[in-house]
N, C-alpha and C positions, 0 to 999 in steps of 0.2 A: 506351494501355491503362491500366487502373486499377492493375494490380499493379506493385509496386516490388520490384526484385530485392534479395536479401539483401546484396549488396555495397554497394548504394546505401543500404540501411537502416543498415548499419554507419556509413557516412559521416554519415547523418542523426542517428544517436545521438550522435556526437561533436559535431556542430554544435549539436544541441539542448542538450547539456551546456554547451557554450561560451556559448550565449545565456543560459541560466539563471544561469551564474556572473556574468554582467554585470548582472543585475537589481539595482535599488536595494532597500534594506531595506523600504521602505514597500510596494513591489510584492510582495515575498516574503511579508510579513505579510498583506496583503489577499488575495492569491491562495491563500495557505495557509489562511486563515480560511474563505474560501468553499469550498475543497476539503474541509476538515474538516467543515463543516456539511452539505454535500451528501452526503458519505459517511455521516455520522450519520443523515441522513434516509433514505438507502437501507437502512441497517441496521435502523432502526425499522420501515420498510416490510416488509423481509424477515421480521422477527420477527412482525409483524402477520399476514402471509400464512401463516406456519408455524402460528401459534396458531389462526387461524380455520379452517384446513383440517386441522390435525392432522398435516400432512406437512412435515417440515423441508426436504425437497427442493424444495418450492415456494418457500420462502424463498431457497434458493440460486439458483433460476432468476430470481428477482426482483432480488436484490442487485446484480448487475453494472450496473444502470442508473446507479448512483452513479459508478463509475469511467469509464463511457463518457461521461457528461456532463463529468467533469473533464478527460478527454482532449480532447474536442471543443472545450471552452472554453479550453483552454490554461492550466489552473490547476495548482497545485503541491501534491503530496503528498511528504512527506519520504521515504516509502518508494520512490517513483519516482526521486527525486533520488539515492538511494543507488546506483541502478544506472547512472545517466547522468553525474553530475557528475565522477566520477573519470576518465572516459575522456579528456577533453582534456588531462589532467595526466599521463597515463602517460609515463614516461621523463623527467619533469621534476620537480625538487624545488620549483619555484615554483608558487604558487597553492593549496597545501594549506590555508593559513590562510583564504583566501577561501572555499574549499569548506566548511570547518568552520563558518565564520560563516554561510554560506548555509543549511546544514542547520539551524543553530540557529534562524535567523529563520523558516524554513518550519515547523519543529517547533513553535515558539511559536504561529505562525499557525494550524496545524492544531489545536492544543490549544484556542485561543480559540474557533474555530468549533465544535468538538465540544462544548465546555462550554456555549456559548451555546445551541446547538440542544437539548442535553440538558436544560438548565434550563427552556426553553420547553416542551419535550415533557412534562416532569414536571408542569408547571402544567396543561397541556391534558388529560393523562390523569387527573389527580386532582381536576379542578375547583378548582385552586388550594389543594389540600390538604383539600378538604371531602369527598372520596370516599376511603374506605380503599383502600390499594393492593391488598389481598387481593380486593377486589371488581372489580378491573380486570385482566383476564387478561394483557394486554400488559405492564402495569406490573409485575405480579408476576413475569412471565417475565424481564424485564430485570434485576430484583433478584436472581433466582436465578442468572442467567448471570454476573452480577458476582461472586457468591460462588464459583461454580464456577471462574472464571478466576483466582481468587486463593487462597482458602482450600482449594480443591480441589487445587491444586498444592502448597500448603504442607503438606498432610497427608502428602505423599510425600517431604518433605525435599529432599535433594540430587537424588533421582530426579525429583522434580517440577520442580526448577529446570532440569535437563537437558532434560526433556520440553518445557517451555514455550519454551526457547531453540530446540530443534529445530523445533518447530511454527512459530516465527517465521522460521526459515530456509526451510522448505517453503512458507510463505505468500508471502513476498516473491519467491521464485523464480518463482512463478506470476504475481504482480501485475506485476512488471517485465517478465515475458514478455508480458503483455497489453499493456503500454505499447509495447513494441518491436513486437509483432505488428501493432498499429494503424498503425505506420509503413509496413507493406507495402501500404497502400491509400491512394489519394488522395481517395476518396469518403467521405462521411459514413456511408453504410450499410456500406461496407467496414470502416471503423474500428470501428463498433459491433459488427459480427459477429466480427471478429478479437479484439477486446478482451474480448468476452463470455465466450469459451470458457475461458481460463485462470482468470478470476476465479470462474467457476462451480466450477471444480475445487477452488480453495482454500476457498471458503466451504462447499461441500457436505461437506468432510471435517473441518471444525472447526479449521483451522489458525489461527495467531494473527497478527493485523495490528495494529501499534502504534496507528495512527490510529483504527481501529474501536474499539479498547479505550479510547482517550481519551474516547469517547462512552459506551460500555457500562458501564464500571466506575464512573466518578463519577456517572453518571445512576442506576445501580443504588443507589449510596450515598444519593443524594437521595431514592430511593424506599424506603429502609429496609434495604438490604442490610447485613449485619453485617460490613462491611469497613472497615478503617482506611486512612488515607493511606499508612502504611507498607506494608500489605498490597498496595495497588494498585501502588506503585512497585517494591517489592522483589520481589514474587512474579509480577509481570506486566510492567509498563511498561518497566522497564530491560532485563530479559533478552529480551523480545520485540523491542524496538528494536534491540538488538545482533544478534539472530538475523535480523531483517529486513535489516540492513546486510550481513551475510555472504551471505544468500541472494540479495539483489538484485544486489549487485556481482559476486560470484564466479560464481554459477550462471547469471546472465543477461547482465548488462552486459559483464563481462570475457570470458566464454566466447564470446558471439556476436561480439564485436568481434575477438577473436583469430583466429577462423576465417574471418571474412568481411571483415576490414579490407582496404581497397584496397592492392594490392601493385604496386610498380614492376616491369615486365617486364624481366628481365635479358637483355641481348643477348649470346648465346653466340658465341664465335669460330667461324668456318666449320669448323675442324678438329674442334671438339666436336660438330658436327652430323652429321659423317660417321661412320657406324658402323664400328667396327674390323673388319678382315678376319680 
């Protein structure tokens, strides 16, 4: 049968985390860069669909192609690693440093891939700067999104900071759920279908994903968004990344592991099995 039981999924989560912890830095960088670029391409496609149809929901339906490709190809998003890598280390003080280094390499790889795709897209949309951004609907939309994701939160001060953090929590709750749900199937079509649903949920509601924002905000800056480097990192990248860590690990990785982890069956003495009279 194609379906994988939740208890087996919990075991697969731990084993996946263990394998990822053993990867070499070059693998983490390459897989992270490819994942960042693919997710950026899916984001620009989603924005294109929303702009052309005038329906943001169309973009949300399109966007999950990115994560499904990443899952099928075994690439690495730091957001997914937030949910899986701590699991093999539960109950042990060893390995925390390795996990932090792993997250750092994947984060850098995701950033490299996102920036590379963003720069290439900016060139393609503006004919290497010869076409005004205002005349290109998709380019103008990316610039406006970059401002909304930074200056929009800054306008609310502390309230904006709390909001962007919470949106990061809600986002990666769903993203890690998609990665884990894909483990319930052994077929390619099954993995696509199960991963699609939670990703659609997060994107349709405008939650905040740190790797998506590695593409959207700096690309928006390249296209003329009135956003500074400080605005990008202080009002979005840092709080969203922290929110993604909390949402991915606590609400998906840890929660599913705790309730479905394999348990040794305790052999009860015969006396305990006989009901008292």
